MMTF fields as JSON, N, C-alpha, C and O atoms, coordinates in Angstrom:
{
  "mmtfVersion": "1.0.0",
  "mmtfProducer": "UNKNOWN",
  "numBonds": 375,
  "numAtoms": 376,
  "numGroups": 94,
  "numChains": 1,
  "numModels": 1,
  "chainsPerModel": [1],
  "groupsPerChain": [94],
  "chainIdList": ["A"],
  "bondAtomList": [4, 2, 8, 6, 12, 10, 16, 14, 20, 18, 24, 22, 28, 26, 32, 30, 36, 34, 40, 38, 44, 42, 48, 46, 52, 50, 56, 54, 60, 58, 64, 62, 68, 66, 72, 70, 76, 74, 80, 78, 84, 82, 88, 86, 92, 90, 96, 94, 100, 98, 104, 102, 108, 106, 112, 110, 116, 114, 120, 118, 124, 122, 128, 126, 132, 130, 136, 134, 140, 138, 144, 142, 148, 146, 152, 150, 156, 154, 160, 158, 164, 162, 168, 166, 172, 170, 176, 174, 180, 178, 184, 182, 188, 186, 192, 190, 196, 194, 200, 198, 204, 202, 208, 206, 212, 210, 216, 214, 220, 218, 224, 222, 228, 226, 232, 230, 236, 234, 240, 238, 244, 242, 248, 246, 252, 250, 256, 254, 260, 258, 264, 262, 268, 266, 272, 270, 276, 274, 280, 278, 284, 282, 288, 286, 292, 290, 296, 294, 300, 298, 304, 302, 308, 306, 312, 310, 316, 314, 320, 318, 324, 322, 328, 326, 332, 330, 336, 334, 340, 338, 344, 342, 348, 346, 352, 350, 356, 354, 360, 358, 364, 362, 368, 366, 372, 370],
  "bondOrderList": [1, 1, 1, 1, 1, 1, 1, 1, 1, 1, 1, 1, 1, 1, 1, 1, 1, 1, 1, 1, 1, 1, 1, 1, 1, 1, 1, 1, 1, 1, 1, 1, 1, 1, 1, 1, 1, 1, 1, 1, 1, 1, 1, 1, 1, 1, 1, 1, 1, 1, 1, 1, 1, 1, 1, 1, 1, 1, 1, 1, 1, 1, 1, 1, 1, 1, 1, 1, 1, 1, 1, 1, 1, 1, 1, 1, 1, 1, 1, 1, 1, 1, 1, 1, 1, 1, 1, 1, 1, 1, 1, 1, 1],
  "groupList": [{"groupName": "MET", "atomNameList": ["N", "CA", "C", "O"], "elementList": ["N", "C", "C", "O"], "formalChargeList": [0, 0, 0, 0], "bondAtomList": [1, 0, 2, 1, 3, 2], "bondOrderList": [1, 1, 2], "singleLetterCode": "M", "chemCompType": "L-PEPTIDE LINKING"}, {"groupName": "ARG", "atomNameList": ["N", "CA", "C", "O"], "elementList": ["N", "C", "C", "O"], "formalChargeList": [0, 0, 0, 0], "bondAtomList": [1, 0, 2, 1, 3, 2], "bondOrderList": [1, 1, 2], "singleLetterCode": "R", "chemCompType": "L-PEPTIDE LINKING"}, {"groupName": "PRO", "atomNameList": ["N", "CA", "C", "O"], "elementList": ["N", "C", "C", "O"], "formalChargeList": [0, 0, 0, 0], "bondAtomList": [1, 0, 2, 1, 3, 2], "bondOrderList": [1, 1, 2], "singleLetterCode": "P", "chemCompType": "L-PEPTIDE LINKING"}, {"groupName": "ALA", "atomNameList": ["N", "CA", "C", "O"], "elementList": ["N", "C", "C", "O"], "formalChargeList": [0, 0, 0, 0], "bondAtomList": [1, 0, 2, 1, 3, 2], "bondOrderList": [1, 1, 2], "singleLetterCode": "A", "chemCompType": "L-PEPTIDE LINKING"}, {"groupName": "VAL", "atomNameList": ["N", "CA", "C", "O"], "elementList": ["N", "C", "C", "O"], "formalChargeList": [0, 0, 0, 0], "bondAtomList": [1, 0, 2, 1, 3, 2], "bondOrderList": [1, 1, 2], "singleLetterCode": "V", "chemCompType": "L-PEPTIDE LINKING"}, {"groupName": "THR", "atomNameList": ["N", "CA", "C", "O"], "elementList": ["N", "C", "C", "O"], "formalChargeList": [0, 0, 0, 0], "bondAtomList": [1, 0, 2, 1, 3, 2], "bondOrderList": [1, 1, 2], "singleLetterCode": "T", "chemCompType": "L-PEPTIDE LINKING"}, {"groupName": "ILE", "atomNameList": ["N", "CA", "C", "O"], "elementList": ["N", "C", "C", "O"], "formalChargeList": [0, 0, 0, 0], "bondAtomList": [1, 0, 2, 1, 3, 2], "bondOrderList": [1, 1, 2], "singleLetterCode": "I", "chemCompType": "L-PEPTIDE LINKING"}, {"groupName": "GLN", "atomNameList": ["N", "CA", "C", "O"], "elementList": ["N", "C", "C", "O"], "formalChargeList": [0, 0, 0, 0], "bondAtomList": [1, 0, 2, 1, 3, 2], "bondOrderList": [1, 1, 2], "singleLetterCode": "Q", "chemCompType": "L-PEPTIDE LINKING"}, {"groupName": "TYR", "atomNameList": ["N", "CA", "C", "O"], "elementList": ["N", "C", "C", "O"], "formalChargeList": [0, 0, 0, 0], "bondAtomList": [1, 0, 2, 1, 3, 2], "bondOrderList": [1, 1, 2], "singleLetterCode": "Y", "chemCompType": "L-PEPTIDE LINKING"}, {"groupName": "LEU", "atomNameList": ["N", "CA", "C", "O"], "elementList": ["N", "C", "C", "O"], "formalChargeList": [0, 0, 0, 0], "bondAtomList": [1, 0, 2, 1, 3, 2], "bondOrderList": [1, 1, 2], "singleLetterCode": "L", "chemCompType": "L-PEPTIDE LINKING"}, {"groupName": "ASN", "atomNameList": ["N", "CA", "C", "O"], "elementList": ["N", "C", "C", "O"], "formalChargeList": [0, 0, 0, 0], "bondAtomList": [1, 0, 2, 1, 3, 2], "bondOrderList": [1, 1, 2], "singleLetterCode": "N", "chemCompType": "L-PEPTIDE LINKING"}, {"groupName": "ASP", "atomNameList": ["N", "CA", "C", "O"], "elementList": ["N", "C", "C", "O"], "formalChargeList": [0, 0, 0, 0], "bondAtomList": [1, 0, 2, 1, 3, 2], "bondOrderList": [1, 1, 2], "singleLetterCode": "D", "chemCompType": "L-PEPTIDE LINKING"}, {"groupName": "GLU", "atomNameList": ["N", "CA", "C", "O"], "elementList": ["N", "C", "C", "O"], "formalChargeList": [0, 0, 0, 0], "bondAtomList": [1, 0, 2, 1, 3, 2], "bondOrderList": [1, 1, 2], "singleLetterCode": "E", "chemCompType": "L-PEPTIDE LINKING"}, {"groupName": "SER", "atomNameList": ["N", "CA", "C", "O"], "elementList": ["N", "C", "C", "O"], "formalChargeList": [0, 0, 0, 0], "bondAtomList": [1, 0, 2, 1, 3, 2], "bondOrderList": [1, 1, 2], "singleLetterCode": "S", "chemCompType": "L-PEPTIDE LINKING"}, {"groupName": "LYS", "atomNameList": ["N", "CA", "C", "O"], "elementList": ["N", "C", "C", "O"], "formalChargeList": [0, 0, 0, 0], "bondAtomList": [1, 0, 2, 1, 3, 2], "bondOrderList": [1, 1, 2], "singleLetterCode": "K", "chemCompType": "L-PEPTIDE LINKING"}, {"groupName": "GLY", "atomNameList": ["N", "CA", "C", "O"], "elementList": ["N", "C", "C", "O"], "formalChargeList": [0, 0, 0, 0], "bondAtomList": [1, 0, 2, 1, 3, 2], "bondOrderList": [1, 1, 2], "singleLetterCode": "G", "chemCompType": "PEPTIDE LINKING"}, {"groupName": "PHE", "atomNameList": ["N", "CA", "C", "O"], "elementList": ["N", "C", "C", "O"], "formalChargeList": [0, 0, 0, 0], "bondAtomList": [1, 0, 2, 1, 3, 2], "bondOrderList": [1, 1, 2], "singleLetterCode": "F", "chemCompType": "L-PEPTIDE LINKING"}, {"groupName": "TRP", "atomNameList": ["N", "CA", "C", "O"], "elementList": ["N", "C", "C", "O"], "formalChargeList": [0, 0, 0, 0], "bondAtomList": [1, 0, 2, 1, 3, 2], "bondOrderList": [1, 1, 2], "singleLetterCode": "W", "chemCompType": "L-PEPTIDE LINKING"}],
  "groupTypeList": [0, 1, 2, 3, 2, 4, 1, 2, 3, 5, 3, 3, 4, 6, 5, 5, 3, 7, 2, 7, 1, 8, 9, 5, 10, 11, 12, 3, 3, 11, 8, 9, 1, 9, 13, 2, 1, 5, 9, 12, 14, 7, 1, 4, 6, 15, 15, 15, 2, 14, 16, 1, 14, 16, 15, 1, 1, 4, 0, 8, 3, 4, 3, 11, 9, 11, 3, 17, 3, 11, 3, 1, 13, 16, 12, 3, 5, 13, 11, 2, 12, 8, 3, 12, 1, 8, 2, 15, 11, 8, 1, 11, 15, 1],
  "groupIdList": [1, 2, 3, 4, 5, 6, 7, 8, 9, 10, 11, 12, 13, 14, 15, 16, 17, 18, 19, 20, 21, 22, 23, 24, 25, 26, 27, 28, 29, 30, 31, 32, 33, 34, 35, 36, 37, 38, 39, 40, 41, 42, 43, 44, 45, 46, 47, 48, 49, 50, 51, 52, 53, 54, 55, 56, 57, 58, 59, 60, 61, 62, 63, 64, 65, 66, 67, 68, 69, 70, 71, 72, 73, 74, 75, 76, 77, 78, 79, 80, 81, 82, 83, 84, 85, 86, 87, 88, 89, 90, 91, 92, 93, 94],
  "secStructList": [7, 7, 7, 7, 7, 7, 7, 7, 1, 1, 7, 7, 7, 7, 7, 7, 7, 7, 7, 7, 7, 3, 3, 7, 2, 2, 2, 2, 2, 2, 2, 2, 6, 7, 7, 2, 2, 2, 2, 2, 2, 2, 2, 2, 2, 1, 7, 1, 7, 7, 7, 3, 3, 3, 6, 6, 3, 3, 3, 3, 3, 2, 2, 2, 2, 2, 2, 2, 2, 2, 6, 6, 7, 7, 1, 7, 6, 6, 7, 2, 2, 2, 2, 2, 2, 7, 6, 6, 7, 4, 4, 4, 7, 7],
  "xCoordList": [119.769, 118.353, 117.682, 118.187, 116.561, 115.817, 114.947, 114.285, 114.943, 114.11, 112.628, 112.237, 111.844, 110.393, 109.865, 110.376, 108.842, 108.289, 107.675, 107.039, 107.882, 107.335, 105.889, 105.582, 105.024, 103.602, 103.173, 103.634, 102.284, 101.818, 101.045, 100.445, 101.081, 100.399, 98.89, 98.227, 98.35, 96.912, 96.651, 97.521, 95.479, 95.12, 95.054, 94.47, 95.65, 95.645, 94.241, 93.575, 93.82, 92.509, 92.687, 93.409, 92.031, 92.126, 90.93, 89.778, 91.228, 90.153, 90.125, 91.147, 88.955, 88.807, 88.166, 87.254, 88.648, 88.106, 86.689, 86.393, 85.836, 84.464, 84.478, 85.236, 83.66, 83.608, 83.044, 82.185, 83.542, 83.079, 81.605, 81.192, 80.82, 79.396, 79.107, 79.567, 78.363, 77.994, 76.498, 75.689, 76.156, 74.763, 74.368, 75.184, 73.11, 72.592, 72.415, 72.591, 72.068, 71.861, 70.779, 70.959, 69.665, 68.569, 68.981, 68.656, 69.695, 70.156, 71.162, 71.12, 72.079, 73.075, 72.396, 72.785, 71.4, 70.663, 69.968, 69.986, 69.361, 68.734, 69.781, 69.546, 70.922, 71.996, 72.464, 72.712, 72.584, 73.036, 71.891, 72.115, 70.666, 69.461, 69.413, 69.122, 69.707, 69.631, 68.629, 68.199, 68.268, 67.427, 68.275, 69.433, 67.724, 68.475, 68.878, 69.942, 68.031, 68.33, 69.573, 70.328, 69.789, 70.969, 72.235, 73.178, 72.268, 73.444, 73.62, 74.748, 72.528, 72.613, 73.225, 74.098, 72.772, 73.302, 74.782, 75.571, 75.156, 76.553, 77.467, 78.65, 76.949, 77.761, 78.072, 79.142, 77.135, 77.32, 78.206, 79.151, 77.902, 78.63, 79.863, 80.706, 79.989, 81.134, 80.821, 79.805, 81.709, 81.548, 80.859, 80.794, 80.351, 79.675, 80.64, 81.84, 80.111, 80.968, 81.462, 80.863, 82.574, 83.096, 82.044, 81.31, 81.983, 81.051, 81.746, 82.805, 81.136, 81.671, 80.581, 79.389, 81.016, 80.069, 80.312, 81.426, 79.271, 79.29, 78.316, 77.112, 78.847, 77.973, 77.254, 77.897, 75.944, 75.158, 74.799, 74.291, 75.06, 74.667, 75.697, 76.896, 75.22, 76.069, 75.967, 74.87, 77.117, 77.148, 78.087, 79.074, 77.761, 78.561, 79.046, 78.265, 80.323, 80.861, 80.51, 80.603, 80.113, 79.741, 80.922, 80.729, 82.127, 83.314, 83.496, 83.889, 83.212, 83.326, 82.257, 82.523, 81.065, 79.997, 80.364, 80.155, 80.915, 81.325, 82.455, 82.446, 83.426, 84.554, 84.07, 84.524, 83.162, 82.623, 81.863, 82.009, 81.06, 80.304, 81.244, 81.027, 82.276, 83.233, 83.986, 84.318, 84.255, 84.973, 84.113, 84.623, 82.833, 81.919, 81.418, 80.321, 82.207, 81.792, 82.482, 83.688, 81.719, 82.207, 81.666, 80.654, 82.353, 81.91, 80.758, 79.803, 80.859, 79.83, 79.919, 80.934, 78.873, 78.909, 79.886, 80.267, 80.294, 81.293, 82.717, 83.674, 82.857, 84.154, 84.995, 84.526, 86.222, 87.056, 87.307, 87.41, 87.404, 87.593, 86.412, 86.583, 85.216, 84.009, 84.096, 83.819, 84.48, 84.588, 85.656, 85.49, 86.745, 87.798, 87.32, 87.637, 86.573, 86.111, 84.992, 84.884, 84.165, 83.001, 83.057, 82.285, 83.966, 84.154, 82.959, 82.811, 82.118, 80.974, 79.746, 78.622, 79.94, 78.827, 78.01, 78.544, 76.723, 75.825, 76.147, 75.746, 76.835, 77.096, 78.121, 78.235, 78.867, 79.897, 79.36, 80.133, 78.057, 77.431, 77.493, 77.1, 77.977, 78.033, 76.871, 76.767],
  "yCoordList": [-2.881, -2.976, -1.716, -0.606, -1.902, -0.812, -0.115, -0.782, 1.254, 1.957, 1.785, 1.616, 1.834, 1.704, 2.943, 4.043, 2.781, 3.94, 4.928, 4.544, 6.19, 7.24, 7.483, 7.694, 7.452, 7.691, 8.913, 9.135, 9.71, 10.881, 10.466, 9.393, 11.348, 11.055, 10.958, 10.162, 11.764, 11.707, 10.799, 10.594, 10.271, 9.385, 10.178, 11.26, 9.635, 10.305, 10.249, 9.214, 11.359, 11.423, 11.103, 11.792, 10.07, 9.671, 10.254, 9.967, 11.074, 11.661, 10.992, 10.857, 10.586, 9.985, 11.019, 11.743, 11.071, 12.032, 11.624, 10.451, 12.62, 12.361, 12.004, 12.595, 11.057, 10.758, 11.955, 12.68, 12.144, 13.243, 13.035, 11.943, 14.079, 13.975, 14.561, 15.658, 13.851, 14.297, 14.572, 13.86, 15.623, 16.013, 15.916, 16.149, 15.572, 15.586, 17.03, 17.953, 17.228, 18.574, 19.31, 20.471, 18.644, 19.282, 19.601, 20.671, 18.675, 18.919, 20.056, 20.888, 20.091, 21.162, 22.509, 23.515, 22.529, 23.775, 24.239, 25.43, 23.325, 23.677, 24.194, 25.178, 23.541, 23.928, 25.355, 26.126, 25.705, 27.043, 28.043, 29.23, 27.546, 28.367, 28.933, 30.11, 28.062, 28.395, 27.472, 26.476, 27.809, 26.932, 25.775, 25.981, 24.567, 23.453, 23.758, 23.335, 24.49, 24.857, 25.755, 25.676, 26.597, 27.456, 26.616, 26.895, 25.59, 24.716, 23.947, 23.745, 23.521, 22.817, 23.722, 23.292, 24.968, 25.909, 26.188, 26.279, 26.322, 26.607, 25.435, 25.635, 24.229, 23.078, 23.147, 22.722, 23.685, 23.764, 24.946, 24.794, 26.127, 27.333, 27.595, 28.407, 26.931, 27.135, 28.161, 28.854, 28.243, 29.208, 28.675, 29.368, 27.476, 26.902, 26.147, 26.101, 25.551, 24.767, 23.496, 23.012, 22.97, 21.701, 20.623, 20.635, 19.698, 18.579, 17.296, 17.317, 16.195, 14.884, 14.11, 14.308, 13.235, 12.386, 10.943, 10.428, 10.319, 8.897, 8.247, 8.193, 7.757, 7.275, 8.484, 9.428, 8.455, 9.59, 10.571, 11.66, 10.185, 11.015, 12.095, 11.824, 13.322, 14.463, 14.668, 14.719, 14.787, 14.963, 16.111, 16.36, 16.8, 17.917, 17.595, 17.138, 17.829, 17.684, 18.955, 20.059, 18.796, 19.945, 20.91, 22.125, 20.389, 21.251, 22.104, 23.266, 21.531, 22.292, 23.379, 24.472, 23.089, 24.095, 25.256, 26.421, 24.92, 25.967, 26.818, 28.042, 26.169, 26.905, 27.817, 28.955, 27.328, 28.131, 29.335, 30.444, 29.128, 30.227, 31.233, 32.441, 30.751, 31.647, 32.512, 33.661, 31.959, 32.721, 33.853, 34.736, 33.83, 34.851, 35.785, 36.333, 35.969, 36.892, 38.235, 38.296, 39.291, 40.65, 41.527, 41.213, 42.625, 43.603, 44.448, 44.748, 44.827, 45.656, 45.478, 44.998, 45.858, 45.725, 46.702, 46.534, 47.717, 48.65, 48.197, 48.929, 47.016, 46.45, 46.309, 45.702, 46.849, 46.753, 45.317, 45.051, 44.397, 42.992, 42.481, 41.7, 42.916, 42.5, 42.951, 42.173, 44.205, 44.742, 44.005, 43.808, 43.599, 42.852, 41.461, 40.985, 40.817, 39.458, 39.432, 38.487, 40.458, 40.504, 41.757, 42.69, 41.795, 43.016, 43.349, 44.509, 42.408, 42.676, 43.095, 42.869, 43.694, 44.12, 45.187, 45.975, 45.204, 46.137, 47.592, 48.486, 47.852, 49.221, 49.929, 51.153, 49.196, 49.855, 50.376, 50.876, 50.27, 50.849, 49.997, 50.455, 48.765, 47.897, 46.969, 46.177],
  "zCoordList": [3.733, 3.947, 3.393, 3.559, 2.748, 2.122, 3.17, 3.966, 3.176, 4.146, 3.815, 2.66, 4.849, 4.676, 3.953, 4.166, 3.095, 2.393, 3.382, 4.364, 3.095, 3.949, 3.557, 2.384, 4.522, 4.272, 5.057, 6.176, 4.468, 5.208, 6.453, 6.512, 7.442, 8.704, 8.515, 9.18, 7.61, 7.361, 6.177, 5.331, 6.127, 5.023, 3.731, 3.678, 2.71, 1.407, 0.817, 0.845, 0.296, -0.335, -1.809, -2.53, -2.229, -3.621, -4.351, -4.027, -5.337, -6.116, -7.472, -8.146, -7.848, -9.163, -10.074, -9.675, -11.271, -12.231, -12.609, -12.839, -12.664, -13.089, -14.572, -15.342, -14.976, -16.407, -17.166, -16.664, -18.378, -19.213, -19.515, -19.903, -19.339, -19.599, -20.968, -21.284, -21.769, -23.101, -23.162, -22.567, -23.895, -24.055, -25.517, -26.409, -25.755, -27.119, -27.563, -26.769, -28.828, -29.352, -28.56, -28.194, -28.297, -27.553, -26.116, -25.601, -25.468, -24.1, -24.045, -23.139, -25.029, -25.074, -25.308, -24.714, -26.156, -26.409, -25.135, -24.823, -24.402, -23.119, -22.14, -21.439, -22.091, -21.184, -21.464, -20.537, -22.762, -23.152, -23.303, -23.538, -23.165, -23.373, -24.783, -24.996, -25.734, -27.15, -27.817, -27.235, -29.028, -29.826, -30.346, -30.709, -30.389, -30.983, -32.42, -32.872, -33.139, -34.524, -34.604, -35.573, -33.605, -33.582, -33.553, -34.292, -32.707, -32.646, -33.953, -34.403, -34.558, -35.841, -36.905, -37.66, -36.968, -37.957, -37.702, -38.644, -36.436, -36.12, -36.433, -36.707, -36.397, -36.811, -38.298, -38.734, -39.078, -40.53, -40.906, -41.679, -40.36, -40.775, -39.93, -40.311, -38.797, -37.909, -36.839, -36.893, -35.872, -34.793, -33.557, -32.542, -33.619, -32.462, -31.576, -31.846, -30.507, -29.619, -30.303, -31.263, -29.782, -30.289, -30.08, -29.092, -31.015, -30.877, -31.296, -31.922, -30.941, -31.301, -32.024, -31.789, -32.897, -33.62, -33.205, -33.302, -32.752, -32.43, -33.399, -33.148, -34.5, -35.563, -36.161, -36.621, -36.154, -36.652, -35.543, -35.809, -34.318, -33.171, -32.895, -32.835, -32.728, -32.378, -30.879, -30.323, -30.224, -28.78, -28.429, -29.121, -27.348, -26.855, -25.448, -24.612, -25.181, -23.828, -23.055, -23.591, -21.818, -20.986, -20.865, -20.898, -20.726, -20.614, -21.868, -21.774, -23.049, -24.297, -24.383, -24.881, -23.905, -23.903, -22.982, -23.32, -21.813, -20.871, -21.447, -21.315, -22.087, -22.677, -23.8, -23.916, -24.614, -25.722, -25.176, -25.69, -24.148, -23.553, -22.88, -22.98, -22.204, -21.538, -22.543, -22.252, -23.727, -24.752, -25.317, -26.008, -25.03, -25.536, -24.448, -24.556, -23.41, -22.355, -22.552, -22.793, -22.449, -22.643, -21.534, -20.907, -21.304, -20.308, -20.856, -20.141, -22.131, -22.756, -24.265, -24.77, -24.99, -26.442, -27.074, -28.233, -26.331, -26.859, -26.534, -26.787, -25.985, -25.654, -26.931, -27.894, -26.97, -28.173, -28.627, -29.824, -27.678, -28.042, -28.843, -29.78, -28.482, -29.199, -30.651, -31.564, -30.865, -32.222, -33.029, -34.232, -32.385, -33.082, -33.479, -34.569, -32.619, -32.905, -33.932, -34.714, -33.933, -34.82, -35.684, -35.465, -36.673, -37.456, -38.348, -38.733, -38.687, -39.555, -38.787, -39.237, -37.652, -36.816, -37.528, -38.309, -37.255, -37.92, -37.581, -38.327, -36.517, -36.103, -36.969, -36.902, -37.779, -38.58, -39.906, -40.723, -40.138, -41.323, -42.571, -43.644, -42.461, -43.658, -43.725, -44.662]
}
């Protein structure tokens, strides 16, 4: 005879993943407090947050915007990591 399945004494909490939320270019710019034109330029030259294309529509996932913003956090402008990431900074005299 097969033993009965063991169940926890308390009711199991089932968590469902929230659906990924996508923002338009204007919404993403508002979210990051940037100009929509800044995000457009960064899509062309690179360096901006990850984006997705649905047909002609450009969309940004909130998680990608947060990750991009977190990657750009520094303690101070004299932070050595800042200088390594942005070697063409105006302070180096070039």
